[in-house]
N, C-alpha and C positions, 0 to 999 in steps of 0.2 A: 245479616247484611255484611258485617265485617268478615265473616268466614267466606262469603261468596267473593268479595273483593280480593281477599288474600289468595283464594284458590285461582281466581282469574289472573292475578298478577304472577303467580307461580307458573301458570300455564304459558303466559306470554313470555316469561323469562326463559322457560324451557325451550319454547319454539325459537326464541332468539339465539339461545345457546346452540341448538342443533343446526340452525341456519348458518352460524358462524364457523361450524366445524369444516375442516378440510375434506373430510370424507363426503360431506354433503355436496361440496363444490365439485368434487371429482365425479360423483355419480349423477347429480342433478344436471350438470352442464356438459356431461359426457367428455370430460377432459382426459381422454385416453392418452394424449401426448404426454401429460405429466406422469401418468402411470408408467409409460414406456421409459421415460427419463429416470424415474426412480429405480426401475429395474436395472437400467444401465449403470446407475450409480452404485447399486448393490454389487454388480458384476465387477466394476473397477475396484471397489473396496475388497472384494475377494482376491483379485489379482494382487493388490498391494499388500494385504495381510497374509494370505495363504501362500501365494507364489513369490512374494517379496519383489515384485516388479516396481523399481523406483518408489519404495514405500514412503520416503520422506515427503515427496510432493504428490504422488498419485493418490495417496490416501486423503490428503487434505483437499485436492481437486475434486475427488469423488464425493466427499462430504459436502463441499460447497455446492456441487451439482444437486445433491439430495435436498439441501436446505432451500435452494432457489426454486425447486419444482414442487415444494409442498404448498398446495393452494391455501391462501389465506394467511400465510406466514408473513408476507410483506417485507422480507429481508432485503430484496433487491428489486429495483425498478428500472427496466430498460429505457423507459421514457426519459429518465434523467440524463442519459448519455446517448440519446438518439442522434443519428447522423455523424457519429464519431466525435461529438463535442460534449463538454460538460455544461449542462444548462443550469448555471448557478442560481438563476431566478427561481427555478422549479424546486430547488432545495428548501426555499422559504415557504412556497405555496403548499407543497406536499408534506407528507410525514415520512421522511427517508428512513430506510431500515439500516441495520448495523452494517450489512455488506455494501450498501451504497457508499457509506463513509469510507470503509476500508478499500473499496475499489478505486478511490481517488489516487491511492498509492501506485496502482497499476497504470491508470490513465495518464498520470503526470510523469510516469517513467521513473518513479522513486525506487520501488521494490527490486526490479531487475538490476539496477546499478548497485544497490546495497548488497545484493547477492554476489555481484562481481567483485566487490571489495573482499568479501569472505573467500571467494574462489581464488583470488590473487594471493591471499595470505596462506592458502593451503597448497599453492602450486610451486613446484620446483622447476625453474627455467634453466637449470644447469645443463641438462642434456641438449637443449636447444642452443645454448650459448656455445657448448663444446663442439657441436656439429651444425653450423649455420645452414647447411644444405637441407636440413629438416624443414626450413621455412618453405622451400619449394614443394615438398610433399604435402605440407599443411595447406598451401595455396591450391594445389591441384585438387585436393579433396573437396574444395568449395565449388568445383565445377558443377556438381549436382544441383547447387542452389540456382545457378543462372540457367542451366538447361531446363530445369523444372519450371522456372519462371516463364520461359518462352513457351513451354508446353501448356502451362495453365492459361496463359494469355490466348493461345491458339484455341483452347477449349471453351472460350467465352467468358472467362473471369476478367474483371477489370484489371488494369495494370497494378493497382494497389493491392488487390486481393492476390494476384499472381505472385507478387513479390513476397507477400506474407506466407504463401504456400511454399514457395521455393526455399525459404529460410529453414524449413524443416530439415532439409538436407544437411544442414550444418550440425545436426544432432546436439544442439545447445538450447536447452529449454528457456533460460532467462533471455537469451538473445531473440528467440522466436517470439516470446511474450512482449519484449520491448518493441520490436519492429511492428508486430501485429497491432498492438495498442495504438500505434501512431498511424498506421496505414489502413487497416481493415479491422477495427474493433469488433465488428459483427461476427467475425470468424475466430475470435479469440479462444472460445471454448473448444471447438474441434481441433484447431491447430495446436493448442497446448496439450490436449490429450494425445494427439498423434505424435508430437515431438517427444514427450516423456515415455510414451509406450514404446517407440522405436529405440530410444536410448536404452531402455530395459532389455530390449530384444537383440542388442548388439551381438551377444554370443551365438545367437541363432541365425541372424541375417548375414553376418560377414563371412564366416568360414567357407560356405559354398562358393562365394564370389572369389575369395582368395585362392582356393584350390583350383578353380576353373581357369584362372588367369596366370597361374604359375606352374612351373615344372617341379618335379621332385628335387632336381639338382638346385634349382633356385631357392627352394624352401630350406635347403640344407646349408646355405651360405652362412659362414660365421663372420661376424664383423669385428673389427679391431676395437679394443677397449677404449672408451672415451677418455679424453684428457681431463685432468682436474681443473675445475673452474675456480678462480680466485674470488675472494670476498669482494674485492673492488669491482670486478666484472659483474657480479651479482647485484651490486648496489647501483652501478651506472646503467645497467641494462633497462630496468623499468623507467628510469628518468628519460633516457634517450628515446626509447621506443614510444612512450606516451607523447613526447614532444613532437617527434617526426610525424607520427600517424595523425595526431590532432591538427598539425599544420597542413598536412596534405588533404585530410578528410575531416573537417570540423564536425560533421554529423556523427562520426564514430567516437568523438571525444568523451561523451558520457560513459560509454561502456569501457573503452580502452583506458581512460583516466582512472576509473574505479578499479579496474583489474590491476593496473600497475601500482596504484596507491596501496592496495592490499599487499602486493608482493614486496614493495619497498618496506612496508611495516615489518614484514617477516625477515627480510634480508639485512636491514640496517643494524638490527640487534639492540637498539636503544629504546624501543617502545614495545617491549614484550607484552605488557598488559593490554595495550591496544590490539596487538596482533592476536592474542588469545581471545579477546572479546569479540572481534569480528569473525574469527573462525568458529566460535561456539555460540555465545549468547545472542549476538546480533543476527547471525546467520539463521539460527533456529527460529527466532521470533519472526523474521521476515518471511521465511519459508511457510510458516503457518498462515500469515496474512495473504501472501501471494497465492498459495494453493486454494484457499477458501474463496477468494474473490475471482480468480480465474474460473474456478468451477461454477461460480454463480452466474457467469455469462452463458453457460450451456443450458439455455432454456429450450423447451420443446420446439418453439417456433424456429429457432436458429439452428438447432442441432439435428432435428429429424427432417432432413431434406436430402435430395440427391446430391447437392453440392458437398455435403459432409462426406459421403461415400467417395466422391472424387478426390477430396482432400486427403483422406486416409490412403487411397491408392497411390496418388501422386507423391505423398510423403515418403512412402516406402521406396518408390522409384528414385526419388531424389537422394535418399540415403544410400541406396545401392549404387547409383552412378558415382556419388562422391567417393565411396569406398573403392570402386573399380578404378577411378582416375588416379587415386593415390598409388595404387599398385602398378598401374601402367606407366606412370611417370618414373617410378623407381626402376622399372625394367629398362626404360629408355635411357636413364642416366647411366645404367650399367654398360651401355654400348660404348661409352667414352671413359669408363673407369678402368684402372689397371687391375690386373688379376687379383692382387692381394688387398684391394681397396674397394671391392664391390659392395653394393647395398643389398641386403636381403629384401626382396620386394614385399614381403609380408608386412614390414613396418609401414609401408605406404598407406595401407588401409586405416592405420591409426590417425591419419590426418583429419578425420572427422573428430569433432571436439567432445566426444563422449569420454571424458577423463574419469578414472584411468581404465575404464572397461575395455576400450578399443586397444589400448596398449597391452593389456593382459591377454586379449584374444590373439594378438600377434605373437606373444610369448608362447602361448599354448600351442598354436599351430606350428611354430618353429620347433618346439620340443617334440611334437608329434612325429616329425621326420628325423630329428636328431636330438636325443635326450640331453646331450651335452651343450646344446645351443641355448644361449641366454640373450634374448632380444629385448627384454623389458625396458632397460634404460635407453636403448637405441630407439625403441618405439615411442618412448615418452617425449622425444624431441618433436616429431611430427604431431603427436597428440596435443601438446600444449601450444604448438604452432597453429593447430586447428582452432583452438579457443580464440586466439588473436585473429585468425583468418575469418571466422564466422562473424566476429564483431566488425571487422573491416567490411565484409560483404554486406552486413546490415547497414553500415554507414553509406556505402555506395548506393544501395537501393533507396535509402531514405533521402539521399541528396538528389536522386533523379525523380523519385515519385512523391516525396513528402510535400 
């Protein structure tokens, strides 16, 4: 009798164990969407590790995507954040997973701002201060955001979703995540993947646009050496810029304030320990949490849809338009510049905030025509202006749509 009961208990336990397996859930309930998402996660991991496309974030996003689509793991529950709101009461009723708790940092806008503190501490605004005209090039490159916003709205997306899609054109991952988590959290996964994928593809996307819009003579333009920027200017700049932008556009204050705080830590020279911490330890920790939780939102129901394909296509259009507008504005400015003070239009494409890759592309294309041409520091001006510009664009969209 005891042997019979023991064997019956063992059989029931085995059946329960098999029933709880993710493999059973996939094949018993025909969850082929999860299988497709797992395959996409494997592909993104390959891109991050083998091809080294933005590996710092793309790898963690892909792994978060993998974890959230493993049936039965229960690491992330979309119902806790349904409708774009945090349902605090459900956290008590349900059994939240690890990624549910970590996602609060995204939903509450904490992770992107912390990353901006680190970005600010690693950014040199000297070229921008030395050549304030770079602000115009950085602003022009944000045109892709607003043009794509109008296009997405015309294609049937809601204004909030259209704004989140348009921000991909800024080529700034943390800003895209910050804005999307506020306006259209249901699109966070596809938009984050698109933003970071296109940032990694800057050396592929931009050169054909730059060559098509410029002549050989324009690409060979040599620019005058930038003046030396004093330490006082470097210290005053982040304080003044944070104050002015925050007063004009309060919705941009979290991103701009964080960016300028990090830069002030670097330039003031009296908090080296804090500056090094936000550049390294804090930045690395937040990148891990941000990537995992953003990837967790890429579930089969939200990612495998025609809307995702539209987002990917419009994202690359936004990025291309932004790059083109920067180049075109530089050409326009040359119409009013004296012969020895012209701008090489190649640096205009660096107005998208893919720092420092876009500036390096400008340098490479300039040396392609003239090996003695050094555009890197000139291109860094519009490049860092693009970081500020994308944050301002996000603030504008948030103030109108939030």
